[in-house]
C-alpha positions as CSV (number, residue, x, y, z in Angstrom):
1,M,7.0,-62.3,-52.9
2,R,8.0,-65.6,-50.9
3,I,7.7,-65.0,-46.7
4,A,10.0,-66.9,-44.9
5,P,9.2,-69.7,-42.9
6,W,10.2,-67.8,-39.8
7,I,8.5,-65.0,-39.7
8,C,4.8,-67.3,-40.0
9,A,6.6,-68.7,-37.4
10,V,7.1,-66.0,-35.2
11,V,3.4,-64.5,-36.2
12,L,2.0,-68.5,-34.9
13,A,3.6,-67.7,-31.7
14,A,2.6,-64.6,-30.9
15,A,-0.9,-65.5,-31.7
16,L,-1.5,-68.8,-29.8
17,P,-1.5,-67.3,-26.3
18,A,-4.8,-65.9,-27.0
19,F,-6.8,-69.2,-27.8
20,A,-5.5,-70.4,-24.7
21,Y,-8.6,-68.6,-22.7
22,D,-12.3,-69.9,-23.4
23,T,-13.7,-66.2,-22.1
24,L,-12.9,-62.7,-22.7
25,E,-12.9,-62.0,-18.7
26,Q,-10.3,-65.0,-18.3
27,L,-8.0,-63.0,-21.2
28,L,-8.3,-59.7,-19.3
29,D,-7.8,-60.6,-15.9
30,D,-4.7,-62.2,-17.4
31,Q,-3.6,-59.2,-19.0
32,Q,-4.3,-57.2,-16.0
33,A,-2.4,-60.2,-13.6
34,K,1.0,-59.5,-15.8
35,Q,0.2,-55.6,-15.8
36,L,0.3,-55.5,-12.0
37,E,3.2,-58.2,-11.6
38,A,5.2,-55.5,-14.1
39,L,4.0,-52.3,-11.8
40,K,5.6,-54.9,-8.9
41,E,8.9,-55.2,-10.6
42,Y,8.9,-51.4,-11.4
43,V,8.0,-50.6,-8.0
44,A,10.3,-52.3,-6.1
45,S,13.6,-51.7,-8.8
46,H,12.3,-48.0,-8.8
47,P,12.6,-47.1,-5.1
48,D,13.1,-43.0,-5.5
49,A,10.9,-43.1,-8.8
50,E,9.0,-39.2,-9.0
51,D,5.8,-41.5,-9.6
52,R,6.0,-44.3,-7.2
53,E,3.1,-43.2,-5.6
54,E,1.1,-43.3,-8.8
55,A,2.2,-46.5,-9.5
56,E,1.5,-47.7,-6.6
57,D,-2.3,-46.6,-6.2
58,R,-2.5,-48.4,-9.8
59,L,-1.3,-51.3,-8.2
60,A,-3.5,-51.2,-5.1
61,Y,-6.7,-50.3,-7.5
62,G,-5.4,-53.6,-9.9
63,Y,-4.8,-55.6,-6.8
64,V,-9.0,-54.5,-5.9
65,M,-10.1,-55.5,-9.5
66,L,-8.7,-59.0,-9.4
67,S,-10.1,-59.3,-5.8
68,K,-6.9,-59.3,-4.2
69,Y,-7.8,-57.6,-1.4
70,D,-5.2,-58.4,1.0
71,E,-2.1,-56.9,-1.4
72,A,-4.8,-53.9,-2.0
73,L,-5.2,-53.6,1.7
74,E,-1.3,-54.1,2.2
75,L,0.0,-51.1,0.0
76,L,-3.0,-48.4,1.3
77,L,-2.4,-49.1,4.8
78,K,1.5,-48.6,4.1
79,K,0.3,-44.8,2.2
80,Y,-1.7,-44.3,5.5
81,D,1.2,-45.3,8.2
82,A,3.6,-43.1,5.8
83,A,1.4,-39.9,6.6
84,A,0.1,-41.0,9.6
85,K,2.3,-38.5,11.4
86,T,1.1,-35.7,9.2
87,I,-2.3,-36.7,9.1
88,A,-4.1,-34.2,11.3
89,D,-2.8,-31.6,8.8
90,M,-3.7,-32.8,6.0
91,P,-6.5,-31.8,3.8
92,M,-9.6,-33.7,4.7
93,E,-10.7,-33.9,1.1
94,Q,-7.2,-35.2,0.1
95,L,-7.0,-37.8,3.6
96,F,-10.8,-39.1,3.1
97,G,-10.4,-39.7,-0.9
98,A,-7.3,-40.9,-1.3
99,M,-6.5,-42.9,1.8
100,I,-9.8,-43.8,4.2
101,V,-12.6,-43.9,2.3
102,P,-10.8,-46.6,-0.1
103,I,-9.1,-48.4,2.6
104,I,-12.9,-49.1,4.2
105,Q,-14.4,-50.2,0.9
106,T,-11.1,-52.9,0.4
107,Y,-12.0,-54.0,3.8
108,V,-15.7,-54.3,3.6
109,Q,-15.3,-55.9,-0.3
110,A,-12.7,-58.3,1.6
111,G,-15.6,-59.1,4.2
112,K,-13.4,-57.7,7.1
113,I,-15.9,-55.8,9.2
114,T,-13.8,-56.1,12.4
115,E,-10.6,-54.6,10.9
116,G,-12.6,-51.7,8.9
117,K,-14.1,-51.0,12.2
118,D,-10.5,-50.7,14.1
119,F,-9.2,-48.8,11.1
120,I,-12.1,-46.3,11.7
121,A,-10.9,-46.3,15.8
122,R,-7.3,-46.0,14.7
123,V,-8.0,-42.9,12.4
124,K,-9.7,-41.4,15.1
125,K,-7.1,-41.6,17.6
126,D,-4.1,-40.4,14.7
127,L,-6.5,-37.1,13.9
128,G,-7.0,-36.6,17.7
129,E,-9.0,-33.1,18.3
130,K,-9.5,-32.7,14.4
131,A,-11.5,-36.0,14.7
132,E,-14.2,-34.3,16.8
133,S,-14.8,-31.7,14.1
134,E,-18.8,-31.8,13.1
135,D,-17.5,-32.4,9.7
136,V,-14.8,-35.2,10.4
137,A,-17.2,-37.1,13.1
138,A,-20.1,-37.5,10.8
139,A,-17.7,-38.6,7.6
140,L,-16.1,-41.2,10.0
141,G,-20.0,-42.3,11.5
142,Q,-21.4,-42.6,7.6
143,L,-18.2,-45.0,7.2
144,S,-18.9,-47.0,10.6
145,E,-22.7,-47.3,9.6
146,G,-21.2,-48.2,6.3
147,L,-19.8,-51.0,8.0
148,K,-23.2,-52.6,9.8
149,L,-24.7,-53.0,6.4
150,P,-24.9,-56.7,5.4
151,S,-22.5,-57.8,2.4
152,V,-23.5,-59.9,-0.3
153,G,-24.1,-63.6,0.7
154,E,-24.6,-62.6,4.3
155,T,-27.8,-64.2,5.6
156,V,-30.5,-61.3,7.1
157,D,-32.7,-62.1,9.8
158,I,-35.8,-59.9,8.5
159,K,-39.6,-61.8,9.1
160,F,-42.6,-59.8,8.4
161,T,-46.0,-60.4,7.3
162,A,-46.7,-59.3,3.4
163,M,-49.6,-57.8,2.3
164,D,-51.4,-60.4,0.9
165,G,-51.0,-62.0,4.7
166,T,-48.2,-64.8,3.6
167,E,-45.3,-64.9,6.6
168,V,-42.0,-63.9,5.1
169,D,-38.6,-65.0,6.6
170,V,-35.9,-63.7,4.3
171,S,-33.2,-65.7,6.4
172,K,-34.6,-68.7,4.5
173,M,-34.4,-67.8,0.9
174,T,-31.4,-69.0,0.3
175,D,-29.8,-69.6,-3.3
176,K,-32.1,-66.0,-4.2
177,V,-31.8,-63.0,-5.2
178,V,-33.4,-60.8,-2.7
179,L,-33.8,-57.2,-2.7
180,I,-34.2,-55.2,0.4
């Protein structure tokens, strides 16, 4: 059996893009970026689709995976804004699990701590009296405390005397991994 030369050319053309990557991570990131672009186009061209919310959630998650935090925050905040009028009537599990916690986590990953604190203040205002309930106040308090923790790469100003009498200044341990 003889294979037509054009079939070989098509097969080679399809395989060549895989050789353009030096690492598996590059290949996977590129594939993820292409999927996100397709999702973005789907959402834009199907504004009334039944699965639009799921597509937007997947798009936001994909942006986070590629460290595109601003794009993810834009989608997550849009979702929160759309629900803001009825937010006090939403089940707390849905409100925190699907909206508030992902937004705060994305602010933390983006290093936007002040914006995260502002968002928590906004949630308290939006929830009104419900924010005063013990469970909601505790959950918002935990999220606020999480924003106080140092992020990766931040300098921590801790000085102490080690058990062997050595003076230790953690802030001077640059370019080292320090577990506290």
